[in-house]
Each structure stands twice: as structure tokens, then as C-alpha cells.
N, C-alpha and C positions, 0 to 999 in steps of 0.2 A: 295210356295214362288213366289211372282210376282215381276218382275222387270220392271221398265219403265225408258228409257233413255230420258232425256229432256235437251235442251239447253235453258237457259234463262239468263236474266240479273242477276248479283250477288245479287242484292237487293231482287229478288224474292225468293231466298233460305231461307230468314228469315221467310217467311210466308208459306213455303211448309210443309204441315202436312203429316207426314209419320212415320213409325216405325224406319226407318233408312235412313239417307241421306248420300250418298257417294259423297265426293268432291275430284276430282282428281287434283293434282298439278304437275307441271313440273318445271324443272330448270329455265324456262323462266318466272316464277311467278313474278308479280310486284304488290306491295301493292297498293290498292285503298283506298278510304275513308270509305268503309262500314264495318260492324261488322265482316262479314265472312273473308274478306281480312285482317283485322287487327288481328283477331285471328290466321289466318294461318301464318302471318308474325311473330307473337310472338312465336308460337310454333317452327317455323323453327329457329329463332334466339336463343332461349333458348336450342335447341338441343333435345327437346321432340319429335320432328319429324325429322328424319334424311333425308337429300336430296339424298336418294338412292332408286332405284326402289323396290317396294314392301314394303316399310316401312309404317306403319299404326299408327294412333293415334285415339283411340276410346273414345269419350266423351259422357258420359251419361247425358241426359237432359241438354244440354247446355243452359245457360240463354240467353234469347232474341231470341231463335229459336223455331219453332213449332214442330220440330222432337224429337222423344224420344232418338235417338242416332245419333250423328254426327261422321262420320268416315272420317278422312282426310287421303288420300292415295297419296303417292308420286310416280310419274311415271318416275323419273330420267329425261333423256333428251327427253322422249316421243317417243323413237324408238319402233318398233313393239315388240321386245322382252321385253322392259321395261314395256310397256302397258300390255302385257300378264302377266308378273310377278305381277304387281300392282293389276290388276283386279282379278287374281287368289288368291292373298292373301286376298283381301277384301271379295270375295265370301266365302272363307274358314272360315273367321272370322264370317261372318253372318250365315253360315250353322251350325257352332258349337254352336251358341247361340239359345235360345228358342224363 
């Protein structure tokens, strides 16, 4: 399993070809006008993704994205322990899948 960490503009995530795309959100998340931001705001508002560290939402073949799986991971307030929890949960989810 190979991992790459990249920072890029949110619109670049729509074109990113990968098996899984992990998107980390914090409590400071602010909705923008792009598809990723709109999707994240909707799932947070609906309660499908709780605003707690380590909470995940795994979306298979999301429409409009080039990745096979989009995993939204909430990191709470973004403290070191919150990040550790979120990243650990995301890696465990990906390791368990084929």
C-alpha cells in the first residue's frame, strides 16, 4: 500500500485519480463553492459524518470524482491526539479493504 500526502487547491481533488482519496476535515471547516466542499457540508449537516475525531464516511465511486473511494475523515479540533485518532481510523479502514 503506497501513500502520498499532497496539498493542493480543493478543485484539484476532483481530478485526482486514485484508489482512495482521504479528505481530512476539522471543526474549522468552511464551505466553499466546489463539489468537494459542498458534499462535505451536506454530510456534516445531515449527521452522516459526525464532527468528532476519528469519524469516517466512506463513499464508493462518488459522482464527479476520479477516485474509486472518497473517505471523509473528521479530525475534531485538529489537535495532535485528534489527528492521530482520525488518521488511525482511516488507515484501519483502508487496510481492512482489499
